[in-house]
N, C-alpha and C positions, 0 to 999 in steps of 0.2 A: 634304877632304870627304867622311864618308863614313855611306854608304847602309845604310838595315837595311836584311837579305835581305826580301823575302816570305816573308809569315805559309804556315806548311803545311796548312793545315788543314780538317777538312772541318763544317764546324755543322749540317747535315742529320747525319751521319754522329752526334755528340755530343748530338742535340733527344733522336733515335733511344736511347741509353743510357736519357737523366737522365728522358724518357718510359717506357721499357719497364721502368729499375727503378723506376720510381714505381710503375707498373701494379702490379707483382710484390708490391712494399709494402702495397699495399692488396686487392688482390686476396682476404685471409685475414677481412675487415670482413664477417660473415654478415648476414642478411636483405636476402639482392639490391643490399645497398648497395655491397660487394667488385665483386659480378658484372658491377655497371651501369659505377665507376668503374674498379677496376682493369682488366678488361674492356677498354670502350673507352680506356683508355689502351694498351692495350699493342697496339691495332686501330691507330691512329694512329701511335704506336713501328712499327708495322708498316712504313706506308707511309711513315716519313720513313726507316725503316731502307734501304730498296731503294732510292728516289732519292740516298740518300748513297751505295748500296754503286758506282750505278752514276755518282757524279760521282766518286768515288777512284778505279774503274777507267779513270775518262775521264785521271784526273791518272793512271797507271800508279801503282796502288794502294796509294798514299798516301791515308793515314785512315781504313783499311777494319776497323783495330781494333774503333771504340767500334760498329762494322754488329754486331761479331763476339758480339759482348757482350750487345748490348739484344738479335739471335734468341735466347742463349742466356734473357734474362728473360724474352722474349714467349714461345718454347716453356715455361718454367716457369710463368708465369701459365696460359695456354693445360690444359695440364694442369693443375696445380690446378683449374680453374673447371672442367673436365672430373671431376674427381675432387667435386665437392662446395665443394669452396673458394667462399664468397662469398653462399652458397644455405640449407648447413646452418650455427644455430647452432653 
C-alpha cells in the first residue's frame, strides 16, 4: 500500500498572499472605498503574514514564499494609500 506524502503547505501564508493581492487591487477605488476596503484587507493580510512567517520558520522555512509576496503587496498598498490612493478621485 502506498501512502501519499504529507502536504507541505502553509495555508496561513496563502491567505496573506490572496488578501494582500485583493487589498492591492481594490485600493485605487476612489471616495474612501479603496482606503477602507483595500486598507482593511491589507491590515488583515499583515496579521496573517506574521502568523504564516512564524509557522513557516517553525517548519524549517517551508512555505515562506507567499509571505514574501504578501509583504510586497502590503507595502505597495500602504504606499499607494499614503500617496492618495483610495481617497482622491
